[in-house]
DSSP file (Angstrom, degrees, kcal/mol; ACC not computed):
  #  RESIDUE AA STRUCTURE BP1 BP2  ACC     N-H-->O    O-->H-N    N-H-->O    O-->H-N    TCO  KAPPA ALPHA  PHI   PSI    X-CA   Y-CA   Z-CA
    1    1 A M              0   0    0      0, 0.0     2,-0.0     0, 0.0     0, 0.0   0.000 360.0 360.0 360.0 130.0   33.0   67.8  122.1
    2    2 A N     >  -     0   0    0      1,-0.1     4,-2.0     4,-0.0     5,-0.2  -0.267 360.0-104.9 -80.1 170.1   36.5   67.2  121.0
    3    3 A R  H  > S+     0   0    0      1,-0.2     4,-2.3     2,-0.2     5,-0.2   0.840 117.0  53.6 -64.2 -37.9   39.2   69.8  120.7
    4    4 A V  H  > S+     0   0    0      1,-0.2     4,-2.3     2,-0.2    -1,-0.2   0.904 109.4  48.7 -65.2 -41.9   39.1   70.1  116.9
    5    5 A R  H  > S+     0   0    0      2,-0.2     4,-2.3     1,-0.2    -2,-0.2   0.893 111.5  49.6 -66.9 -39.5   35.4   70.7  116.9
    6    6 A Q  H  X S+     0   0    0     -4,-2.0     4,-2.3     2,-0.2    -2,-0.2   0.921 112.0  48.0 -64.8 -43.7   35.7   73.4  119.6
    7    7 A T  H  X S+     0   0    0     -4,-2.3     4,-2.2     1,-0.2    -2,-0.2   0.902 111.8  50.0 -63.1 -42.1   38.5   75.2  117.7
    8    8 A S  H  X S+     0   0    0     -4,-2.3     4,-2.5     2,-0.2     5,-0.2   0.913 110.2  50.0 -64.1 -43.2   36.5   75.1  114.5
    9    9 A M  H  X S+     0   0    0     -4,-2.3     4,-2.5     1,-0.2    -2,-0.2   0.909 111.0  49.3 -62.4 -42.2   33.4   76.5  116.2
   10   10 A C  H  X S+     0   0    0     -4,-2.3     4,-2.4     2,-0.2    -1,-0.2   0.902 111.9  48.7 -64.0 -41.0   35.4   79.3  117.7
   11   11 A M  H  X S+     0   0    0     -4,-2.2     4,-2.5     2,-0.2    -2,-0.2   0.912 112.4  47.5 -66.6 -42.4   37.0   80.2  114.3
   12   12 A V  H  X S+     0   0    0     -4,-2.5     4,-2.4     2,-0.2    -2,-0.2   0.918 113.3  48.6 -64.5 -42.9   33.6   80.1  112.5
   13   13 A L  H  X S+     0   0    0     -4,-2.5     4,-2.5    -5,-0.2     5,-0.2   0.907 112.0  49.4 -63.0 -42.1   32.1   82.3  115.3
   14   14 A G  H  X S+     0   0    0     -4,-2.4     4,-2.5     2,-0.2    -2,-0.2   0.904 111.6  48.0 -63.7 -42.5   35.0   84.7  115.0
   15   15 A I  H  X S+     0   0    0     -4,-2.5     4,-1.4     2,-0.2    -1,-0.2   0.892 111.3  51.5 -65.3 -39.4   34.8   85.0  111.3
   16   16 A F  H  X S+     0   0    0     -4,-2.4     4,-2.4     2,-0.2     3,-0.3   0.940 113.4  43.2 -63.3 -47.9   31.0   85.6  111.5
   17   17 A I  H  X S+     0   0    0     -4,-2.5     4,-2.1     1,-0.2    -2,-0.2   0.898 112.0  54.9 -64.7 -39.8   31.5   88.4  114.1
   18   18 A G  H  < S+     0   0    0     -4,-2.5    -1,-0.2    -5,-0.2    -2,-0.2   0.771 114.1  40.8 -65.3 -25.4   34.3   89.8  112.1
   19   19 A A  H  X S+     0   0    0     -4,-1.4     4,-1.2    -3,-0.3    -2,-0.2   0.809 113.9  51.2 -90.0 -33.9   32.2   90.0  108.9
   20   20 A I  H  X S+     0   0    0     -4,-2.4     4,-2.7     2,-0.2     5,-0.2   0.917 102.5  57.8 -72.0 -44.1   28.9   91.2  110.6
   21   21 A V  H  X S+     0   0    0     -4,-2.1     4,-2.3     1,-0.2     5,-0.2   0.917 107.7  45.2 -59.3 -48.3   30.4   94.2  112.5
   22   22 A P  H  > S+     0   0    0      0, 0.0     4,-1.8     0, 0.0    -1,-0.2   0.890 113.5  51.3 -63.5 -35.6   31.8   96.0  109.4
   23   23 A L  H  X S+     0   0    0     -4,-1.2     4,-1.7     2,-0.2    -2,-0.2   0.925 111.3  46.7 -64.7 -43.9   28.6   95.4  107.4
   24   24 A V  H  X S+     0   0    0     -4,-2.7     4,-1.2     1,-0.2    -1,-0.2   0.913 112.8  49.6 -64.0 -42.1   26.5   96.8  110.2
   25   25 A M  H  < S+     0   0    0     -4,-2.3    -1,-0.2    -5,-0.2    -2,-0.2   0.817 107.2  56.2 -67.9 -29.4   28.8   99.8  110.6
   26   26 A F  H  < S+     0   0    0     -4,-1.8    -1,-0.2     1,-0.2    -2,-0.2   0.900 115.1  36.3 -67.9 -40.6   28.6  100.4  106.8
   27   27 A Y  H  < S+     0   0    0     -4,-1.7    -1,-0.2    -5,-0.1    -2,-0.2   0.542  90.4 112.1 -90.6  -7.7   24.8  100.6  106.8
   28   28 A W  S  < S-     0   0    0     -4,-1.2     2,-0.1    -5,-0.2    -3,-0.0  -0.460  77.5-110.7 -66.2 133.5   24.5  102.4  110.2
   29   29 A P        -     0   0    0      0, 0.0     2,-0.2     0, 0.0    -1,-0.1  -0.442  30.4-122.9 -69.7 136.9   23.3  106.0  109.6
   30   30 A E        -     0   0    0     -2,-0.1     2,-0.3     1,-0.1    -3,-0.0  -0.562  21.4-122.0 -79.2 140.9   25.9  108.7  110.4
   31   31 A E        -     0   0    0     -2,-0.2     2,-0.5     1,-0.0    -1,-0.1  -0.640  22.4-130.1 -80.9 137.4   25.0  111.3  112.9
   32   32 A T        -     0   0    0     -2,-0.3     2,-0.4     0, 0.0    -1,-0.0  -0.767  19.9-156.0 -90.8 131.6   25.1  114.8  111.7
   33   33 A V        -     0   0    0     -2,-0.5     3,-0.1     1,-0.1     0, 0.0  -0.869  22.2-110.5-107.1 137.9   27.1  117.1  113.9
   34   34 A G        -     0   0    0     -2,-0.4     3,-0.1     1,-0.1     2,-0.1  -0.229  42.5 -93.3 -63.1 156.0   26.5  120.8  113.9
   35   35 A E        -     0   0    0      1,-0.1    -1,-0.1     2,-0.0     2,-0.1  -0.360  45.2 -98.7 -71.2 150.3   29.1  123.1  112.4
   36   36 A A        -     0   0    0      1,-0.1    -1,-0.1    -3,-0.1    -3,-0.0  -0.423  22.1-149.9 -69.7 142.3   31.7  124.6  114.6
   37   37 A S  S    S+     0   0    0     -2,-0.1     2,-0.4    -3,-0.1    -1,-0.1   0.658  74.1  78.2 -89.3 -15.6   31.1  128.2  115.7
   38   38 A L  S    S-     0   0    0      4,-0.0     2,-0.2     3,-0.0    -2,-0.1  -0.748  70.7-143.3 -95.8 140.9   34.7  129.2  116.0
   39   39 A T     >  -     0   0    0     -2,-0.4     4,-1.8     1,-0.1     5,-0.1  -0.479  29.5-104.6 -91.5 170.5   36.8  130.0  113.0
   40   40 A T  H  > S+     0   0    0      1,-0.2     4,-2.4     2,-0.2     5,-0.2   0.884 120.2  54.0 -63.7 -39.2   40.5  129.1  112.6
   41   41 A S  H  > S+     0   0    0      1,-0.2     4,-1.6     2,-0.2    -1,-0.2   0.871 107.9  50.4 -65.5 -35.3   41.6  132.7  113.3
   42   42 A E  H  > S+     0   0    0      2,-0.2     4,-1.5     1,-0.2    -1,-0.2   0.867 110.6  50.0 -69.4 -35.3   39.7  132.7  116.5
   43   43 A L  H  X S+     0   0    0     -4,-1.8     4,-1.0     1,-0.2    -2,-0.2   0.914 111.6  46.6 -68.6 -42.3   41.2  129.5  117.6
   44   44 A T  H  < S+     0   0    0     -4,-2.4    -1,-0.2     1,-0.2    -2,-0.2   0.785 106.8  59.6 -72.5 -25.5   44.8  130.7  116.9
   45   45 A E  H  < S+     0   0    0     -4,-1.6    -1,-0.2     1,-0.2    -2,-0.2   0.910 105.4  48.5 -65.4 -40.8   44.1  133.9  118.7
   46   46 A G  H  < S+     0   0    0     -4,-1.5     2,-0.8     1,-0.2    -1,-0.2   0.751 107.5  60.1 -70.8 -23.5   43.3  132.1  121.9
   47   47 A F     <  +     0   0    0     -4,-1.0     2,-0.7    -5,-0.1    -1,-0.2  -0.822  68.6 179.9-110.2  92.7   46.4  130.0  121.6
   48   48 A K        -     0   0    0     -2,-0.8     2,-0.5    -3,-0.1    -3,-0.1  -0.836  16.8-148.6 -96.8 119.4   49.4  132.3  121.6
   49   49 A E        -     0   0    0     -2,-0.7     2,-0.4    18,-0.0    -2,-0.0  -0.738   9.3-161.0 -92.2 128.9   52.6  130.4  121.4
   50   50 A E        -     0   0    0     -2,-0.5     2,-0.3    48,-0.2    17,-0.2  -0.909   6.7-170.2-110.8 137.2   55.6  131.8  123.1
   51   51 A R  E     -A   66   0A   0     15,-2.7    15,-3.3    -2,-0.4     2,-0.4  -0.884   9.3-147.5-123.4 155.1   59.1  130.8  122.2
   52   52 A Y  E     +AB  65  97A   0     45,-2.6    45,-3.2    -2,-0.3     2,-0.3  -0.979  17.0 176.2-126.9 136.2   62.4  131.5  123.9
   53   53 A K  E     -AB  64  96A   0     11,-2.3    11,-3.0    -2,-0.4     2,-0.4  -0.932  27.1-117.4-133.9 158.2   65.8  131.9  122.3
   54   54 A F  E     -A   63   0A   0     38,-0.7     2,-0.4    41,-0.6     9,-0.2  -0.758  20.5-167.1 -93.3 141.8   69.3  132.8  123.5
   55   55 A Q  E     -A   62   0A   0      7,-2.7     7,-2.9    -2,-0.4     2,-0.5  -0.997   9.3-153.9-123.6 136.7   71.1  135.8  122.3
   56   56 A I  E     +A   61   0A   0     -2,-0.4     2,-0.4     5,-0.2     5,-0.2  -0.945  18.7 168.5-117.1 123.1   74.8  136.1  123.0
   57   57 A V  E >  S-A   60   0A   0      3,-2.2     3,-1.1    -2,-0.5    -2,-0.1  -0.983  71.0 -19.2-135.6 121.1   76.5  139.5  123.3
   58   58 A N  T 3  S-     0   0    0     -2,-0.4    -1,-0.1     1,-0.3     3,-0.1   0.901 126.1 -50.4  50.3  52.9   80.1  139.9  124.7
   59   59 A D  T 3  S+     0   0    0      1,-0.2    22,-1.8    22,-0.1     2,-0.4   0.739 115.0 117.4  57.9  26.9   80.2  136.5  126.5
   60   60 A E  E <   -AC  57  80A   0     -3,-1.1    -3,-2.2    20,-0.2     2,-0.5  -0.971  58.5-137.3-121.3 141.6   76.8  137.2  128.2
   61   61 A L  E     -AC  56  79A   0     18,-2.1    18,-1.2    -2,-0.4    17,-0.5  -0.837  17.0-171.6-102.5 130.3   73.7  135.2  127.6
   62   62 A F  E     -AC  55  77A   0     -7,-2.9    -7,-2.7    -2,-0.5     2,-0.6  -0.961  14.5-146.4-117.3 136.7   70.3  136.8  127.2
   63   63 A V  E     -AC  54  76A   0     13,-2.8    12,-3.2    -2,-0.4    13,-0.8  -0.923  20.2-166.7-103.8 120.9   67.1  134.9  127.1
   64   64 A V  E     -AC  53  74A   0    -11,-3.0   -11,-2.3    -2,-0.6     2,-0.5  -0.896  11.5-143.3-113.5 135.3   64.6  136.5  124.7
   65   65 A Q  E     -AC  52  73A   0      8,-3.4     8,-1.8    -2,-0.4     2,-0.5  -0.848  11.5-163.2 -98.7 128.1   60.9  135.7  124.5
   66   66 A Y  E     -AC  51  72A   0    -15,-3.3   -15,-2.7    -2,-0.5     6,-0.2  -0.952   9.4-165.4-109.3 124.9   59.2  135.8  121.1
   67   67 A G        -     0   0    0      4,-1.2   -17,-0.1    -2,-0.5   -18,-0.0  -0.152  43.7 -83.0 -92.4-166.6   55.5  136.0  121.1
   68   68 A S  S    S+     0   0    0     -2,-0.1   -18,-0.1     2,-0.0    -1,-0.0   0.762 116.0  52.4 -72.2 -24.0   53.0  135.3  118.3
   69   69 A G  S    S-     0   0    0      2,-0.1    -2,-0.0     1,-0.0     0, 0.0   0.052 110.2 -85.4 -90.1-154.5   53.6  138.9  117.0
   70   70 A Q  S    S+     0   0    0     -4,-0.1     2,-0.1     2,-0.1    -2,-0.0   0.397  85.5 118.4 -97.4   2.1   56.9  140.6  116.3
   71   71 A H        -     0   0    0     -5,-0.0    -4,-1.2     1,-0.0     2,-0.4  -0.378  45.2-161.1 -74.5 149.6   57.6  141.8  119.9
   72   72 A Q  E     -C   66   0A   0     -6,-0.2     2,-0.4    -2,-0.1    -6,-0.2  -0.975   5.1-170.9-128.1 143.0   60.6  140.6  121.8
   73   73 A K  E     -C   65   0A   0     -8,-1.8    -8,-3.4    -2,-0.4     2,-0.5  -0.986  22.2-131.5-138.9 125.5   61.1  140.7  125.5
   74   74 A V  E     -C   64   0A   0     -2,-0.4   -10,-0.2   -10,-0.2     3,-0.1  -0.654  21.3-175.0 -76.9 120.8   64.3  140.0  127.4
   75   75 A I  E     -     0   0A   0    -12,-3.2     2,-0.3    -2,-0.5    -1,-0.2   0.935  64.4 -19.1 -84.2 -52.3   63.4  137.6  130.2
   76   76 A F  E     -C   63   0A   0    -13,-0.8   -13,-2.8     3,-0.0    -1,-0.4  -0.986  62.8-179.8-153.1 160.7   66.8  137.5  131.9
   77   77 A S  E     +C   62   0A   0     -2,-0.3   -15,-0.2   -15,-0.2   -17,-0.0  -0.866  45.7  76.7-147.6 176.6   70.4  138.3  131.2
   78   78 A G  E     +     0   0A   0    -17,-0.5     2,-0.6     1,-0.3   -16,-0.1   0.562  48.2 148.5  93.5   9.2   73.9  138.3  132.6
   79   79 A V  E     -C   61   0A   0    -18,-1.2   -18,-2.1    -3,-0.1     2,-0.4  -0.682  46.2-131.8 -78.7 121.8   74.7  134.6  132.5
   80   80 A D  E     +C   60   0A   0     -2,-0.6   -20,-0.2   -20,-0.2     3,-0.2  -0.604  30.8 173.3 -78.1 124.7   78.5  134.3  132.0
   81   81 A I    >   +     0   0    0    -22,-1.8     3,-1.1    -2,-0.4   -21,-0.1   0.119  43.1 112.8-117.7  20.4   79.3  131.9  129.2
   82   82 A S  T 3  S+     0   0    0    -23,-0.4    -1,-0.1     1,-0.3   -22,-0.1   0.772  80.5  50.8 -65.5 -23.4   83.1  132.5  128.9
   83   83 A D  T 3  S+     0   0    0     -3,-0.2    -1,-0.3     2,-0.0    -2,-0.1   0.578  88.2 105.7 -87.8 -10.6   83.7  128.9  130.2
   84   84 A W  S <  S-     0   0    0     -3,-1.1     2,-0.1     1,-0.1    -3,-0.1  -0.355  74.8-113.4 -71.9 149.3   81.3  127.3  127.7
   85   85 A S     >  -     0   0    0      1,-0.1     4,-2.1    -2,-0.1     5,-0.2  -0.370  25.4-112.3 -75.5 161.5   82.7  125.4  124.8
   86   86 A L  H  > S+     0   0    0      1,-0.2     4,-2.5     2,-0.2     5,-0.2   0.850 117.7  55.3 -64.1 -34.3   82.2  126.7  121.2
   87   87 A A  H  > S+     0   0    0      2,-0.2     4,-2.3     1,-0.2    -1,-0.2   0.898 108.6  47.6 -65.7 -39.8   80.0  123.7  120.4
   88   88 A T  H  > S+     0   0    0      2,-0.2     4,-2.4     1,-0.2    -2,-0.2   0.899 112.3  49.2 -68.2 -40.4   77.7  124.6  123.4
   89   89 A I  H  X S+     0   0    0     -4,-2.1     4,-1.9     2,-0.2    -2,-0.2   0.909 111.6  49.2 -64.4 -41.9   77.6  128.2  122.4
   90   90 A D  H  X S+     0   0    0     -4,-2.5     4,-1.5     1,-0.2    -2,-0.2   0.907 111.4  49.4 -64.0 -41.0   76.7  127.3  118.8
   91   91 A L  H  X S+     0   0    0     -4,-2.3     4,-1.5     1,-0.2    -2,-0.2   0.891 108.6  53.7 -63.8 -39.6   74.0  124.9  120.0
   92   92 A A  H  < S+     0   0    0     -4,-2.4   -38,-0.7     1,-0.2    -1,-0.2   0.875 107.6  50.9 -63.8 -37.2   72.6  127.7  122.3
   93   93 A R  H  < S+     0   0    0     -4,-1.9    -1,-0.2     1,-0.2    -2,-0.2   0.853 115.4  41.5 -68.3 -33.8   72.3  130.1  119.3
   94   94 A R  H  < S+     0   0    0     -4,-1.5     2,-0.3    -5,-0.1    -1,-0.2   0.651  95.8  94.7 -89.3 -16.3   70.5  127.6  117.2
   95   95 A T     <  -     0   0    0     -4,-1.5   -41,-0.6    -5,-0.1     2,-0.4  -0.557  52.9-163.6 -87.1 140.4   68.1  126.2  119.8
   96   96 A E  E     -B   53   0A   0     -2,-0.3     2,-0.3   -43,-0.1   -43,-0.2  -0.981  10.5-153.9-120.5 134.0   64.6  127.4  120.4
   97   97 A F  E     -B   52   0A   0    -45,-3.2   -45,-2.6    -2,-0.4     3,-0.1  -0.763  15.9-154.4-110.9 152.0   62.7  126.5  123.6
   98   98 A S  S    S+     0   0    0     -2,-0.3     2,-0.3   -47,-0.2   -48,-0.2   0.583  79.1  21.7-100.0 -12.4   59.0  126.3  124.2
   99   99 A S  S  > S-     0   0    0    -47,-0.1     4,-1.4     1,-0.1     3,-0.3  -0.979  73.7-115.6-149.6 161.8   59.1  127.0  128.0
  100  100 A L  H  > S+     0   0    0     -2,-0.3     4,-2.6     1,-0.2     5,-0.2   0.773 113.9  63.7 -69.2 -25.1   61.3  128.6  130.6
  101  101 A D  H  > S+     0   0    0      2,-0.2     4,-2.2     1,-0.2    -1,-0.2   0.898 102.2  49.4 -63.8 -39.4   61.7  125.2  132.2
  102  102 A D  H  > S+     0   0    0     -3,-0.3     4,-2.2     2,-0.2    -2,-0.2   0.892 110.6  50.4 -65.1 -39.7   63.5  124.0  129.1
  103  103 A V  H  X S+     0   0    0     -4,-1.4     4,-2.2     2,-0.2    -2,-0.2   0.945 112.2  46.5 -62.8 -48.3   65.7  127.1  129.1
  104  104 A Q  H  X S+     0   0    0     -4,-2.6     4,-2.6     1,-0.2    -2,-0.2   0.873 110.8  53.2 -64.0 -36.9   66.7  126.5  132.8
  105  105 A S  H  X S+     0   0    0     -4,-2.2     4,-2.5     2,-0.2    -1,-0.2   0.898 108.2  50.4 -63.9 -41.1   67.3  122.8  132.1
  106  106 A F  H  X S+     0   0    0     -4,-2.2     4,-2.1     2,-0.2    -2,-0.2   0.935 112.9  45.6 -62.4 -46.2   69.7  123.7  129.3
  107  107 A I  H  X S+     0   0    0     -4,-2.2     4,-2.2     1,-0.2    -2,-0.2   0.916 113.7  49.2 -65.1 -42.8   71.6  126.1  131.4
  108  108 A D  H  X S+     0   0    0     -4,-2.6     4,-2.3     1,-0.2    -1,-0.2   0.900 110.4  50.9 -63.0 -41.0   71.8  123.7  134.4
  109  109 A T  H  X S+     0   0    0     -4,-2.5     4,-2.2     1,-0.2    -1,-0.2   0.900 110.1  49.7 -63.7 -40.7   73.0  120.9  132.1
  110  110 A T  H  X S+     0   0    0     -4,-2.1     4,-1.9     1,-0.2    -1,-0.2   0.905 111.0  49.1 -65.4 -40.8   75.7  123.1  130.7
  111  111 A R  H  X S+     0   0    0     -4,-2.2     4,-2.1     2,-0.2    -2,-0.2   0.886 109.8  52.2 -66.2 -37.5   76.8  124.1  134.2
  112  112 A E  H  X S+     0   0    0     -4,-2.3     4,-1.8     1,-0.2    -2,-0.2   0.906 108.1  51.1 -64.1 -41.6   76.9  120.4  135.3
  113  113 A E  H  X S+     0   0    0     -4,-2.2     4,-1.7     1,-0.2    -1,-0.2   0.887 110.5  49.9 -62.7 -38.3   79.0  119.5  132.4
  114  114 A L  H  < S+     0   0    0     -4,-1.9    -1,-0.2     1,-0.2    -2,-0.2   0.885 109.7  50.0 -68.4 -38.0   81.5  122.3  133.3
  115  115 A S  H  < S+     0   0    0     -4,-2.1    -1,-0.2     1,-0.2    -2,-0.2   0.815 108.6  53.1 -71.7 -28.4   81.7  121.2  136.9
  116  116 A I  H  <        0   0    0     -4,-1.8    -1,-0.2     1,-0.2    -2,-0.2   0.894 360.0 360.0 -70.5 -39.7   82.4  117.6  135.9
  117  117 A E     <        0   0    0     -4,-1.7    -1,-0.2    -5,-0.2    -2,-0.2   0.511 360.0 360.0 -68.8 360.0   85.3  118.7  133.7
């Protein structure tokens, strides 16, 4: 069998499979799945998202935890930010973190930048 004939056979076979599969899937009966037993409010109750923000008072940095409700909890305080630049302080005020690892990474990065300068 020459090369042109082999290529043509492969293309015809590919087109045939490409046409048959969507047709079979179109007529295939859909499985019915039972309704979910949990409501949206129950799902969101189980997933309480905690966020962390910085508050700055008198050149001291406070890390505050915000829960899903209105409560606030100071996680740690006393970080001296008198050496930080105004841009970094402004960024700290606007940034919201999803974990304490992110908070610690931000503080470490800022300290590294200060030690390089």
